[in-house]
C-alpha positions as CSV (number, residue, x, y, z in Angstrom):
1,X,-1.1,-41.4,27.5
2,X,1.6,-40.1,25.1
3,X,2.6,-36.4,25.5
4,X,5.8,-36.5,23.4
5,X,4.1,-34.9,20.4
6,X,3.6,-31.7,22.5
7,X,7.2,-31.7,23.9
8,X,9.7,-30.9,21.2
9,X,13.3,-31.7,22.0
10,X,15.3,-29.1,23.7
11,X,17.0,-26.8,21.2
12,X,14.6,-27.6,18.4
13,X,13.0,-24.4,16.9
14,X,9.3,-23.9,16.6
15,X,8.0,-25.4,13.3
16,X,5.3,-23.9,11.0
17,X,1.8,-25.3,11.2
18,X,0.0,-23.5,8.4
19,X,0.5,-21.6,5.1
20,X,-1.2,-18.2,5.0
21,X,-1.1,-16.1,1.8
22,X,2.1,-18.0,0.8
23,X,3.9,-17.6,4.1
24,X,4.5,-20.4,6.7
25,X,3.0,-19.5,10.0
26,X,1.9,-20.7,13.4
27,X,0.4,-19.1,16.5
28,X,2.7,-16.5,17.9
29,X,3.9,-15.2,21.2
30,X,0.7,-14.1,22.9
31,X,2.4,-12.4,25.9
32,X,4.7,-10.3,23.7
33,X,2.9,-7.2,22.4
34,X,3.6,-5.8,19.0
35,X,6.2,-7.3,16.6
36,X,8.9,-9.5,18.1
37,X,11.8,-10.9,16.0
38,X,12.9,-14.5,16.6
39,X,15.5,-16.7,15.1
40,X,13.1,-18.1,12.5
41,X,10.6,-15.3,11.9
42,X,8.6,-12.5,13.5
43,X,5.7,-12.8,15.9
44,X,2.9,-10.2,15.6
45,X,0.5,-9.7,18.5
46,X,-2.4,-7.3,18.8
47,X,-5.3,-6.9,21.2
48,X,-8.9,-6.0,20.4
49,X,-12.1,-6.6,22.4
50,X,-14.5,-5.7,19.7
51,X,-12.9,-6.9,16.5
52,X,-14.3,-9.9,14.6
53,X,-11.4,-10.3,12.2
54,X,-7.8,-9.3,12.0
55,X,-5.4,-9.1,9.0
56,X,-1.7,-8.5,9.0
57,X,-0.4,-6.3,6.2
58,X,3.2,-6.5,4.9
59,X,4.7,-3.7,2.8
60,X,7.9,-3.2,1.0
61,X,9.5,0.1,2.1
62,X,8.2,3.2,0.2
63,X,5.4,1.2,-1.5
64,X,1.8,2.1,-0.9
65,X,0.2,-1.3,-1.5
66,X,0.9,-4.4,0.7
67,X,2.6,-7.3,-0.9
68,X,0.9,-9.7,1.6
69,X,-2.3,-9.9,3.5
70,X,-2.3,-12.6,6.2
71,X,-5.6,-13.2,7.9
72,X,-5.3,-14.5,11.4
73,X,-7.0,-17.9,11.6
74,X,-9.6,-18.4,14.4
75,X,-7.1,-20.8,16.1
76,X,-4.7,-17.9,16.4
77,X,-7.2,-15.8,18.3
78,X,-7.4,-16.3,22.1
79,X,-9.7,-14.1,24.1
80,X,-9.0,-10.5,22.9
81,X,-5.6,-11.3,21.5
82,X,-4.5,-12.2,18.0
83,X,-1.0,-13.6,17.6
84,X,0.9,-15.1,14.6
85,X,4.5,-16.1,14.0
86,X,5.4,-15.6,10.4
87,X,8.5,-17.6,9.2
88,X,11.2,-16.4,6.9
89,X,10.8,-12.6,7.3
90,X,13.9,-10.3,7.2
91,X,13.1,-7.3,9.4
92,X,15.1,-5.0,7.1
93,X,12.9,-5.8,4.1
94,X,9.4,-5.0,5.2
95,X,7.0,-2.7,7.1
96,X,3.7,-3.7,8.6
97,X,0.3,-2.6,9.7
98,X,-3.1,-4.2,10.6
99,X,-6.7,-4.2,9.4
100,X,-9.5,-5.0,11.8
101,X,-13.1,-5.7,11.0
102,X,-16.0,-5.5,13.4
103,X,-19.2,-3.6,14.2
104,X,-19.6,0.1,13.3
105,X,-21.8,2.0,15.6
106,X,-20.7,5.6,16.5
107,X,-23.3,5.9,19.3
108,X,-21.6,3.0,21.0
109,X,-18.1,4.2,20.2
110,X,-17.5,1.3,17.7
111,X,-15.5,2.5,14.7
112,X,-14.4,-0.7,13.0
113,X,-13.7,-0.5,9.3
114,X,-12.0,-3.4,7.5
115,X,-10.5,-1.1,5.0
116,X,-8.6,1.1,7.5
117,X,-4.9,0.5,7.7
118,X,-3.9,0.7,11.4
119,X,-0.6,1.4,13.1
120,X,0.4,-1.1,15.8
121,X,0.0,0.7,19.2
122,X,3.1,-1.3,20.4
123,X,5.3,-0.4,17.4
124,X,8.9,0.3,18.3
125,X,9.4,2.4,15.2
126,X,7.0,4.4,13.0
127,X,7.9,5.0,9.3
128,X,7.5,8.1,7.1
129,X,8.4,11.0,9.4
130,X,12.2,10.8,9.5
131,X,13.0,14.5,8.9
132,X,11.8,17.2,11.2
133,X,9.5,19.8,9.6
134,X,8.8,17.8,6.4
135,X,5.4,16.5,5.4
136,X,5.1,12.8,5.9
137,X,6.1,10.6,3.0
138,X,3.2,10.1,0.7
139,X,1.6,13.5,1.3
140,X,-2.2,13.5,1.8
141,X,-2.2,9.7,1.2
142,X,0.3,9.0,3.9
143,X,-0.5,6.0,6.1
144,X,1.4,5.2,9.3
145,X,3.2,1.9,9.3
146,X,5.5,0.2,11.7
147,X,9.0,-1.3,11.5
148,X,10.5,-4.2,13.5
149,X,13.4,-3.1,15.7
150,X,16.4,-5.2,16.6
151,X,16.7,-4.5,20.3
152,X,20.3,-5.5,21.0
153,X,21.8,-2.4,22.6
154,X,24.2,-3.5,25.3
155,X,23.7,-1.6,28.6
156,X,26.6,-3.5,30.3
157,X,26.4,-3.6,34.1
158,X,25.2,0.1,34.4
159,X,23.7,0.7,37.8
160,X,20.6,2.8,38.3
161,X,21.4,6.0,40.2
162,X,18.3,6.0,42.3
163,X,18.8,9.5,43.9
164,X,16.3,10.3,46.7
165,X,13.6,12.5,45.3
166,X,14.5,15.4,47.6
167,X,18.0,15.5,46.2
168,X,17.0,15.9,42.6
169,X,18.0,19.0,40.6
170,X,15.9,18.7,37.5
171,X,16.4,20.5,34.2
172,X,13.2,20.2,32.1
173,X,13.9,20.5,28.4
174,X,12.7,20.0,24.8
175,X,15.2,17.7,23.0
176,X,15.1,19.7,19.8
177,X,14.9,23.2,21.4
178,X,17.7,22.6,23.8
179,X,20.4,22.5,21.1
180,X,18.8,23.7,17.9
181,X,20.3,27.2,18.0
182,X,23.9,27.8,16.8
183,X,24.7,29.1,20.3
184,X,24.5,25.5,21.6
185,X,27.9,24.8,20.0
186,X,27.1,21.2,19.2
187,X,27.6,19.4,15.9
188,X,24.3,17.5,15.9
189,X,21.8,20.3,16.6
190,X,18.3,19.5,17.8
191,X,18.9,15.8,18.4
192,X,19.6,13.2,21.1
193,X,23.3,13.3,20.1
194,X,23.2,17.1,20.5
195,X,21.9,16.7,24.0
196,X,24.6,14.2,24.7
197,X,27.2,16.7,23.6
198,X,25.9,19.1,26.3
199,X,26.6,16.8,29.2
200,X,29.6,18.9,30.5
201,X,27.4,22.0,30.5
202,X,24.7,20.2,32.5
203,X,27.2,19.0,35.0
204,X,28.6,22.6,35.4
205,X,25.1,23.7,36.2
206,X,24.9,21.1,39.0
207,X,22.0,19.3,37.4
208,X,21.6,15.6,38.4
209,X,18.3,14.9,36.4
210,X,16.9,15.9,33.1
211,X,13.2,15.7,32.3
212,X,12.6,15.4,28.6
213,X,9.4,16.7,27.1
214,X,7.8,14.0,24.9
215,X,10.3,12.0,22.9
216,X,7.8,9.5,21.5
217,X,6.8,9.6,17.8
218,X,4.5,12.6,17.1
219,X,3.6,14.7,14.0
220,X,5.0,18.2,14.3
221,X,3.3,19.0,10.9
222,X,-0.1,18.6,12.4
223,X,-1.6,22.2,12.3
224,X,1.7,23.5,10.8
225,X,1.1,27.0,9.5
226,X,2.8,30.3,8.7
227,X,2.0,33.2,11.0
228,X,3.5,36.7,10.3
229,X,6.0,35.1,7.9
230,X,7.2,32.5,10.4
231,X,6.8,28.8,10.1
232,X,5.0,27.3,13.1
233,X,4.8,23.6,14.1
234,X,3.1,21.5,16.6
235,X,6.3,21.7,18.5
236,X,5.9,20.3,21.9
237,X,5.1,16.7,21.1
238,X,1.9,16.1,23.1
239,X,0.0,14.8,20.1
240,X,1.5,11.3,20.3
241,X,1.3,8.9,17.4
242,X,2.8,5.9,19.2
243,X,3.8,5.7,22.9
244,X,6.4,3.0,22.3
245,X,8.4,4.4,19.4
246,X,11.1,7.1,19.9
247,X,10.7,10.2,17.7
248,X,13.0,9.5,14.7
249,X,13.0,13.3,13.9
250,X,15.2,13.7,17.0
251,X,17.9,11.3,15.8
252,X,21.0,12.6,14.0
253,X,21.4,9.5,11.9
254,X,19.2,7.0,10.1
255,X,18.5,4.1,12.4
256,X,16.5,1.7,10.3
257,X,15.6,-1.4,12.4
258,X,17.7,0.1,15.3
259,X,15.5,3.0,16.1
260,X,16.2,4.2,19.7
261,X,19.9,3.4,19.8
262,X,21.0,7.1,19.7
263,X,18.5,7.8,22.5
264,X,19.8,4.9,24.5
265,X,23.4,6.0,24.0
266,X,22.4,9.5,25.3
267,X,20.8,8.0,28.4
268,X,23.8,5.7,29.0
269,X,26.2,8.6,29.0
270,X,24.0,10.9,31.0
271,X,23.9,8.2,33.7
272,X,27.6,7.6,33.5
273,X,27.9,11.2,34.4
274,X,25.5,11.1,37.3
275,X,22.5,12.5,35.6
276,X,19.1,10.7,35.8
277,X,16.6,10.8,32.9
278,X,12.8,11.3,33.4
279,X,10.4,11.1,30.5
280,X,7.3,13.4,30.2
281,X,4.4,11.3,29.2
282,X,0.8,12.5,28.7
283,X,-2.0,10.0,28.0
284,X,-5.0,12.3,27.9
285,X,-4.8,12.9,24.1
286,X,-3.2,11.5,21.0
287,X,-2.7,12.6,17.3
288,X,-6.1,11.0,16.5
289,X,-7.6,14.0,18.2
290,X,-11.3,14.2,19.1
291,X,-14.3,12.5,17.5
292,X,-13.6,14.4,14.2
293,X,-9.9,13.5,14.1
294,X,-8.2,10.8,11.9
295,X,-8.5,7.1,12.6
296,X,-5.1,5.5,12.1
297,X,-4.5,3.3,15.2
298,X,-6.3,3.3,18.6
299,X,-9.7,4.3,17.2
300,X,-9.8,1.6,14.6
301,X,-8.5,-1.1,17.0
302,X,-10.8,-0.5,19.9
303,X,-12.1,3.1,20.1
304,X,-14.2,2.7,23.3
305,X,-11.4,0.8,25.0
306,X,-8.4,3.0,24.3
307,X,-10.4,6.3,24.7
308,X,-12.7,7.5,27.5
309,X,-16.2,8.9,27.0
310,X,-17.1,11.5,29.7
311,X,-20.4,11.0,31.5
312,X,-21.9,14.3,30.2
313,X,-20.9,13.4,26.6
314,X,-22.2,9.8,26.5
315,X,-25.7,10.7,25.2
316,X,-24.3,13.2,22.7
317,X,-21.7,10.7,21.4
318,X,-18.8,13.2,22.0
319,X,-15.5,11.4,21.7
320,X,-13.3,12.5,24.6
321,X,-9.8,11.1,24.5
322,X,-9.2,11.5,28.2
323,X,-7.5,8.7,30.0
324,X,-8.8,8.9,33.5
325,X,-6.7,6.3,35.2
326,X,-5.1,2.9,35.1
327,X,-7.5,0.2,34.2
328,X,-7.6,-3.5,35.2
329,X,-5.3,-5.5,33.0
330,X,-3.9,-9.0,33.0
331,X,-0.1,-9.0,33.7
332,X,1.7,-12.1,35.0
333,X,-1.6,-13.8,35.3
334,X,-2.8,-11.4,37.9
335,X,-5.8,-9.1,37.6
336,X,-5.0,-5.6,38.7
337,X,-7.5,-3.4,40.4
338,X,-9.2,-0.3,39.0
339,X,-7.8,3.1,40.0
340,X,-10.0,6.1,39.1
341,X,-8.0,9.3,39.0
342,X,-10.9,11.6,38.1
343,X,-14.7,11.7,38.1
344,X,-14.8,10.5,34.5
345,X,-15.7,7.0,33.4
346,X,-12.6,4.8,33.3
347,X,-12.0,2.8,30.2
348,X,-12.0,-0.9,31.3
349,X,-8.7,-2.2,30.1
350,X,-6.1,0.3,29.0
351,X,-3.2,-2.2,29.2
352,X,-0.9,0.1,27.2
353,X,-0.7,2.6,30.0
354,X,0.4,0.0,32.5
355,X,2.9,-1.5,30.0
356,X,4.3,2.0,29.4
357,X,5.1,2.3,33.1
358,X,6.8,-1.1,33.1
359,X,8.4,-1.1,29.7
360,X,10.3,2.2,29.2
361,X,12.1,2.3,32.6
362,X,13.5,-1.1,31.8
363,X,14.1,-0.7,28.1
364,X,15.5,2.8,28.1
365,X,17.1,2.7,31.6
366,X,15.6,6.1,32.4
367,X,14.9,7.1,36.0
368,X,11.2,7.4,35.5
369,X,8.1,8.8,33.9
370,X,6.4,12.1,34.5
371,X,2.7,11.4,34.1
372,X,0.0,14.0,33.9
373,X,-3.8,13.8,34.3
374,X,-6.3,16.0,36.1
375,X,-4.8,15.3,39.5
376,X,-1.4,13.8,38.8
377,X,1.4,16.4,38.2
378,X,4.5,14.3,38.2
379,X,5.5,10.7,38.6
380,X,9.1,9.7,39.1
381,X,10.1,6.0,39.0
382,X,13.6,5.7,40.5
383,X,15.1,2.5,39.1
384,X,11.6,1.1,38.2
385,X,10.9,0.0,41.7
386,X,10.4,3.2,43.6
387,X,7.4,5.3,42.6
388,X,6.9,8.9,43.7
389,X,3.7,10.7,42.8
390,X,2.7,14.4,43.3
391,X,-1.0,15.3,43.4
392,X,-2.9,18.5,44.0
393,X,-4.5,17.9,47.4
394,X,-5.2,14.3,46.6
395,X,-3.1,12.2,48.9
396,X,-5.6,9.3,48.8
397,X,-5.2,9.2,45.0
398,X,-1.4,9.2,45.3
399,X,-1.5,6.3,47.7
400,X,-3.8,4.3,45.5
401,X,-1.6,4.8,42.5
402,X,1.6,4.1,44.4
403,X,0.3,0.8,45.7
404,X,-1.0,-0.4,42.3
405,X,2.0,0.7,40.3
406,X,4.4,-0.9,42.7
407,X,2.5,-4.2,42.4
408,X,2.5,-4.0,38.6
409,X,6.1,-3.1,38.2
410,X,7.4,-5.5,40.8
């Protein structure tokens, strides 16, 4: 039997197999979520258990209508995963989103609509909200889109600090609030760079760890209003738009296709100065809100997978975006066990939560993640491998989480 046709010569790049809407394509990298740039194109991967059809949309920057609509062929759909490698794309010249079709049945939590334009949950950069305190580009017609990021920041041979938990002196802060006032004395107020400029101050205080309130993309203009003559924003950042994209409003410079570099440089220099970095992450709500909120990402991709429906609300069809735990997922070909952190029904496969634990400590070199649900108060991952969890009178829960996360991350 001749297998040579399935074994390209070493060093030979993948070749296109199909032409879709004028673009050469082939099945993509199924184990790489989101958009991944390669030497000859970009792989787009998205998961949906309920969708019957998936379309990739390509946009020119600042244009409202897509210039290409690439429907994923059935042969590019394996299980719950759609993946396509599109050849000849320059990551600086386009933005992207998805459309998913499928059943619509609110009573069953199914909200598929083939006309909805949906943000990639694994996007490394979200467009349209560059400047803090400004309405998103496009006004009322604004639609979230993603940008492909070139992830080539060089961390060198930087070693993880891995301080024992009992030795940590933690300064919790809001990135913008920490340096926004003139009294901070920094040149880049309210940004990652401004925080970096304050490293000598933090060292003088004796701090050896900073815990940053949410630094992921969120919409501070949600519920923005004027009260007693003062402009108020949704300031704290717990209405997350995308858990994998740094908030561009905290960057002092435009970082198109390099979003996150200023954040990484800040973390790099904090660690060089002996200061660990912990990220505050909350999965119990997003910017899509409750059942009456907008549908721009998770809801349209797999509403009853990404969100939880509380037992008491099931018969009333009340949408309750409460992530009650870590769900079984496939990672490294191993099925992970269910962990229930509360009495609520656990969504069956919230892979994104597990990937968040594994991805950000490695990608951003931070010490860990502070994670809050009903019982969990704090989670610190020292150097990715060591997990510490605080709970409120729930040692059995802490032990279960510890064992599962250690298995996943290792």
